[in-house]
ZADO-1210 file (C-alpha; in nm, 4 decimals, padded with zeros to 6 digits):
<atoms>
<atom x="03.4896" y="02.7193" z="02.3282" code="UNK" pos="1"/>
<atom x="03.3869" y="02.3977" z="02.4116" code="UNK" pos="2"/>
<atom x="03.0058" y="02.4897" z="02.3224" code="UNK" pos="3"/>
<atom x="03.1126" y="02.5390" z="01.9835" code="UNK" pos="4"/>
<atom x="03.2819" y="02.2265" z="01.9456" code="UNK" pos="5"/>
<atom x="02.9702" y="02.0353" z="02.0669" code="UNK" pos="6"/>
<atom x="02.7492" y="02.2221" z="01.8185" code="UNK" pos="7"/>
<atom x="02.9949" y="02.1506" z="01.5466" code="UNK" pos="8"/>
<atom x="03.0362" y="01.7866" z="01.6660" code="UNK" pos="9"/>
<atom x="02.6574" y="01.7528" z="01.6508" code="UNK" pos="10"/>
<atom x="02.6264" y="01.8949" z="01.2764" code="UNK" pos="11"/>
<atom x="02.8692" y="01.6517" z="01.1614" code="UNK" pos="12"/>
<atom x="02.7041" y="01.3551" z="01.3670" code="UNK" pos="13"/>
<atom x="02.3727" y="01.4666" z="01.1975" code="UNK" pos="14"/>
<atom x="02.5099" y="01.4830" z="00.8558" code="UNK" pos="15"/>
<atom x="02.6646" y="01.1647" z="00.8722" code="UNK" pos="16"/>
<atom x="02.3343" y="01.0211" z="00.9990" code="UNK" pos="17"/>
<atom x="02.1223" y="01.1697" z="00.7453" code="UNK" pos="18"/>
<atom x="02.3736" y="01.0447" z="00.4395" code="UNK" pos="19"/>
<atom x="02.3886" y="00.6982" z="00.5887" code="UNK" pos="20"/>
<atom x="02.0101" y="00.6725" z="00.6288" code="UNK" pos="21"/>
<atom x="01.9521" y="00.8282" z="00.2632" code="UNK" pos="22"/>
<atom x="02.2090" y="00.5502" z="00.1425" code="UNK" pos="23"/>
<atom x="02.0563" y="00.2357" z="00.3357" code="UNK" pos="24"/>
<atom x="01.7003" y="00.3528" z="00.2000" code="UNK" pos="25"/>
<atom x="01.8167" y="00.3701" z="-00.1396" code="UNK" pos="26"/>
<atom x="01.9903" y="00.0560" z="-00.1485" code="UNK" pos="27"/>
<atom x="01.6879" y="-00.1360" z="00.0580" code="UNK" pos="28"/>
<atom x="01.3906" y="00.0309" z="-00.1876" code="UNK" pos="29"/>
<atom x="01.5770" y="00.0202" z="-00.5232" code="UNK" pos="30"/>
<atom x="01.7882" y="-00.2728" z="-00.5479" code="UNK" pos="31"/>
<atom x="01.8562" y="-00.2395" z="-00.9116" code="UNK" pos="32"/>
<atom x="02.1208" y="00.0052" z="-00.8024" code="UNK" pos="33"/>
<atom x="02.4497" y="-00.2101" z="-00.8183" code="UNK" pos="34"/>
<atom x="02.6164" y="00.0905" z="-00.6246" code="UNK" pos="35"/>
<atom x="02.4812" y="00.3750" z="-00.4079" code="UNK" pos="36"/>
<atom x="02.7212" y="00.6123" z="-00.2612" code="UNK" pos="37"/>
<atom x="02.7465" y="00.9926" z="-00.1231" code="UNK" pos="38"/>
<atom x="03.0101" y="01.2225" z="-00.2451" code="UNK" pos="39"/>
<atom x="03.1551" y="00.9631" z="-00.4875" code="UNK" pos="40"/>
<atom x="03.4893" y="00.9961" z="-00.6625" code="UNK" pos="41"/>
<atom x="03.4481" y="01.0036" z="-01.0279" code="UNK" pos="42"/>
<atom x="03.6419" y="00.7757" z="-01.2442" code="UNK" pos="43"/>
<atom x="03.6668" y="00.4778" z="-00.9903" code="UNK" pos="44"/>
<atom x="03.5164" y="00.1350" z="-01.0702" code="UNK" pos="45"/>
<atom x="03.1754" y="00.0845" z="-00.9365" code="UNK" pos="46"/>
<atom x="02.8940" y="-00.1259" z="-01.0433" code="UNK" pos="47"/>
<atom x="02.6041" y="00.0306" z="-01.2376" code="UNK" pos="48"/>
<atom x="02.3477" y="00.1208" z="-01.2340" code="UNK" pos="49"/>
<atom x="02.4548" y="00.3361" z="-00.9618" code="UNK" pos="50"/>
<atom x="02.3154" y="00.6517" z="-00.7592" code="UNK" pos="51"/>
<atom x="02.5622" y="00.8891" z="-00.6613" code="UNK" pos="52"/>
<atom x="02.4215" y="01.1459" z="-00.4133" code="UNK" pos="53"/>
<atom x="02.5704" y="01.4567" z="-00.2204" code="UNK" pos="54"/>
<atom x="02.4295" y="01.7666" z="-00.0284" code="UNK" pos="55"/>
<atom x="02.4908" y="02.0286" z="-00.2572" code="UNK" pos="56"/>
<atom x="02.4018" y="02.3661" z="-00.0670" code="UNK" pos="57"/>
<atom x="02.2038" y="02.5127" z="00.2104" code="UNK" pos="58"/>
<atom x="02.0430" y="02.8119" z="00.2857" code="UNK" pos="59"/>
<atom x="01.8703" y="02.9432" z="00.5965" code="UNK" pos="60"/>
<atom x="01.5247" y="02.7877" z="00.6809" code="UNK" pos="61"/>
<atom x="01.2338" y="02.9077" z="00.9097" code="UNK" pos="62"/>
<atom x="01.3579" y="02.9676" z="01.2616" code="UNK" pos="63"/>
<atom x="01.1603" y="02.7166" z="01.4661" code="UNK" pos="64"/>
<atom x="01.2570" y="02.9066" z="01.8159" code="UNK" pos="65"/>
<atom x="01.4151" y="02.5692" z="01.9318" code="UNK" pos="66"/>
<atom x="01.7697" y="02.6795" z="01.9402" code="UNK" pos="67"/>
<atom x="01.8739" y="02.4600" z="01.6549" code="UNK" pos="68"/>
<atom x="01.9876" y="02.6004" z="01.3425" code="UNK" pos="69"/>
<atom x="01.7225" y="02.5003" z="01.0504" code="UNK" pos="70"/>
<atom x="01.9096" y="02.4891" z="00.6971" code="UNK" pos="71"/>
<atom x="01.7221" y="02.4340" z="00.3695" code="UNK" pos="72"/>
<atom x="01.9555" y="02.1664" z="00.2278" code="UNK" pos="73"/>
<atom x="01.9835" y="02.0966" z="-00.1612" code="UNK" pos="74"/>
<atom x="02.0522" y="01.7348" z="-00.2510" code="UNK" pos="75"/>
<atom x="02.1549" y="01.6092" z="-00.5857" code="UNK" pos="76"/>
<atom x="02.1541" y="01.2373" z="-00.6921" code="UNK" pos="77"/>
<atom x="02.2905" y="01.1175" z="-01.0409" code="UNK" pos="78"/>
<atom x="02.1595" y="00.7962" z="-01.1908" code="UNK" pos="79"/>
<atom x="02.4247" y="00.6387" z="-01.3808" code="UNK" pos="80"/>
<atom x="02.3287" y="00.3399" z="-01.6678" code="UNK" pos="81"/>
<atom x="02.5883" y="00.2314" z="-01.8955" code="UNK" pos="82"/>
<atom x="02.5352" y="00.4028" z="-02.2334" code="UNK" pos="83"/>
<atom x="02.6068" y="00.1132" z="-02.4256" code="UNK" pos="84"/>
<atom x="02.3009" y="-00.1117" z="-02.2605" code="UNK" pos="85"/>
<atom x="01.9970" y="-00.1541" z="-02.4687" code="UNK" pos="86"/>
<atom x="01.7493" y="00.1266" z="-02.4053" code="UNK" pos="87"/>
<atom x="01.9989" y="00.2881" z="-02.1487" code="UNK" pos="88"/>
<atom x="01.8023" y="00.6290" z="-02.1492" code="UNK" pos="89"/>
<atom x="01.4904" y="00.4820" z="-02.0589" code="UNK" pos="90"/>
<atom x="01.6353" y="00.2561" z="-01.7949" code="UNK" pos="91"/>
<atom x="01.8022" y="00.5690" z="-01.6479" code="UNK" pos="92"/>
<atom x="01.4852" y="00.7649" z="-01.6458" code="UNK" pos="93"/>
<atom x="01.2876" y="00.4691" z="-01.4802" code="UNK" pos="94"/>
<atom x="01.5418" y="00.4591" z="-01.2076" code="UNK" pos="95"/>
<atom x="01.5368" y="00.8208" z="-01.1631" code="UNK" pos="96"/>
<atom x="01.1647" y="00.8148" z="-01.1134" code="UNK" pos="97"/>
<atom x="01.1951" y="00.5576" z="-00.8487" code="UNK" pos="98"/>
<atom x="01.4282" y="00.7423" z="-00.6708" code="UNK" pos="99"/>
<atom x="01.1528" y="01.0355" z="-00.6730" code="UNK" pos="100"/>
<atom x="00.8728" y="00.7714" z="-00.5642" code="UNK" pos="101"/>
<atom x="01.1181" y="00.6794" z="-00.2579" code="UNK" pos="102"/>
<atom x="01.1630" y="01.0874" z="-00.1830" code="UNK" pos="103"/>
<atom x="00.7945" y="01.1478" z="-00.1361" code="UNK" pos="104"/>
<atom x="00.7264" y="01.2090" z="00.2202" code="UNK" pos="105"/>
<atom x="01.0754" y="01.0743" z="00.3392" code="UNK" pos="106"/>
<atom x="01.1916" y="01.1632" z="00.6588" code="UNK" pos="107"/>
<atom x="01.4600" y="00.9030" z="00.6538" code="UNK" pos="108"/>
<atom x="01.3640" y="00.7778" z="01.0207" code="UNK" pos="109"/>
<atom x="01.5101" y="01.0612" z="01.1570" code="UNK" pos="110"/>
<atom x="01.3802" y="01.3476" z="01.4114" code="UNK" pos="111"/>
<atom x="01.5635" y="01.6392" z="01.2769" code="UNK" pos="112"/>
<atom x="01.4489" y="01.6570" z="00.9127" code="UNK" pos="113"/>
<atom x="01.1447" y="01.7503" z="00.7449" code="UNK" pos="114"/>
<atom x="00.9891" y="01.6135" z="00.4161" code="UNK" pos="115"/>
<atom x="01.1633" y="01.6659" z="00.0855" code="UNK" pos="116"/>
<atom x="01.0110" y="01.9444" z="-00.1195" code="UNK" pos="117"/>
<atom x="01.0847" y="02.0541" z="-00.4852" code="UNK" pos="118"/>
<atom x="01.1691" y="01.7412" z="-00.6276" code="UNK" pos="119"/>
<atom x="01.2561" y="01.7718" z="-00.9900" code="UNK" pos="120"/>
<atom x="01.4230" y="01.4612" z="-01.2143" code="UNK" pos="121"/>
<atom x="01.5733" y="01.5692" z="-01.5214" code="UNK" pos="122"/>
<atom x="01.8767" y="01.4143" z="-01.7973" code="UNK" pos="123"/>
<atom x="02.1856" y="01.5669" z="-01.7416" code="UNK" pos="124"/>
<atom x="02.5018" y="01.5567" z="-01.9598" code="UNK" pos="125"/>
<atom x="02.7212" y="01.8309" z="-01.8126" code="UNK" pos="126"/>
<atom x="02.9915" y="01.6397" z="-01.6319" code="UNK" pos="127"/>
<atom x="03.2394" y="01.5008" z="-01.9079" code="UNK" pos="128"/>
<atom x="03.3835" y="01.2280" z="-01.6816" code="UNK" pos="129"/>
<atom x="03.0354" y="01.0665" z="-01.7153" code="UNK" pos="130"/>
<atom x="03.0171" y="01.0762" z="-02.1077" code="UNK" pos="131"/>
<atom x="02.9950" y="00.6910" z="-02.1151" code="UNK" pos="132"/>
<atom x="02.6796" y="00.6988" z="-01.8751" code="UNK" pos="133"/>
<atom x="02.3273" y="00.8065" z="-01.9646" code="UNK" pos="134"/>
<atom x="02.2805" y="01.0329" z="-01.6661" code="UNK" pos="135"/>
<atom x="01.9796" y="01.1384" z="-01.4989" code="UNK" pos="136"/>
<atom x="01.9748" y="01.3807" z="-01.1777" code="UNK" pos="137"/>
<atom x="01.7119" y="01.3949" z="-00.9018" code="UNK" pos="138"/>
<atom x="01.7269" y="01.7292" z="-00.6978" code="UNK" pos="139"/>
<atom x="01.5605" y="01.7891" z="-00.3611" code="UNK" pos="140"/>
<atom x="01.5282" y="02.0421" z="-00.0664" code="UNK" pos="141"/>
<atom x="01.5076" y="01.9115" z="00.2677" code="UNK" pos="142"/>
<atom x="01.5052" y="02.1262" z="00.5883" code="UNK" pos="143"/>
<atom x="01.7385" y="01.9861" z="00.8348" code="UNK" pos="144"/>
<atom x="01.7630" y="02.1117" z="01.2024" code="UNK" pos="145"/>
<atom x="02.1174" y="02.1154" z="01.3432" code="UNK" pos="146"/>
<atom x="02.2559" y="02.1732" z="01.6988" code="UNK" pos="147"/>
<atom x="02.0731" y="02.0622" z="02.0423" code="UNK" pos="148"/>
<atom x="01.7161" y="02.1932" z="02.1599" code="UNK" pos="149"/>
<atom x="01.7809" y="02.4984" z="02.3627" code="UNK" pos="150"/>
<atom x="01.4982" y="02.6220" z="02.6520" code="UNK" pos="151"/>
<atom x="01.6357" y="02.9508" z="02.7340" code="UNK" pos="152"/>
<atom x="01.3953" y="03.0316" z="03.0249" code="UNK" pos="153"/>
<atom x="01.4243" y="02.8872" z="03.3707" code="UNK" pos="154"/>
<atom x="01.2043" y="02.5735" z="03.4497" code="UNK" pos="155"/>
<atom x="00.9257" y="02.6748" z="03.6458" code="UNK" pos="156"/>
<atom x="00.7792" y="02.4504" z="03.9353" code="UNK" pos="157"/>
<atom x="00.4390" y="02.2876" z="03.8581" code="UNK" pos="158"/>
<atom x="00.1368" y="02.4542" z="03.9361" code="UNK" pos="159"/>
<atom x="-00.1898" y="02.5838" z="03.8056" code="UNK" pos="160"/>
<atom x="-00.2666" y="02.8038" z="03.5044" code="UNK" pos="161"/>
<atom x="-00.5749" y="03.0210" z="03.5031" code="UNK" pos="162"/>
<atom x="-00.7391" y="03.1837" z="03.2283" code="UNK" pos="163"/>
<atom x="-01.0044" y="03.4395" z="03.2320" code="UNK" pos="164"/>
<atom x="-01.2063" y="03.5280" z="02.9495" code="UNK" pos="165"/>
<atom x="-01.4029" y="03.8770" z="02.9734" code="UNK" pos="166"/>
<atom x="-01.6537" y="03.9623" z="02.7111" code="UNK" pos="167"/>
<atom x="-01.5396" y="04.2698" z="02.4942" code="UNK" pos="168"/>
</atoms>
């Protein structure tokens, strides 16, 4: 039972570290955002332009044989620009493209994630609570390795490994 708790705590810790790293990177690299937040509550006051992001799903990824669980996680980030601003649709599109630039080759300085793939950028008007904004959504997938490294074989003492090659 305690092994499961440790694994669950590691997953929570990894997700927390990942979301904090994503938030910090976007704040540092795109200072035009007045507000950057994971899993934001809609309807609360926030500065804009804003970037709201979340992990919105996960599916199994290729098992690396390390004992860690690899999941291909889907992330979505919504860029919000007040629709009454001059050229708001263009501003939202520009900021969304900047988000995509930050994502390219981004490991968030964490050793348990792979580079983002399948980055998509598009306008979105599907959330009625955000009707006062021009909204662009940036979606990407990123493999995250959860859990601890496991080596199921006994450690062998140091020695010499010999190979022989015989012609076939």
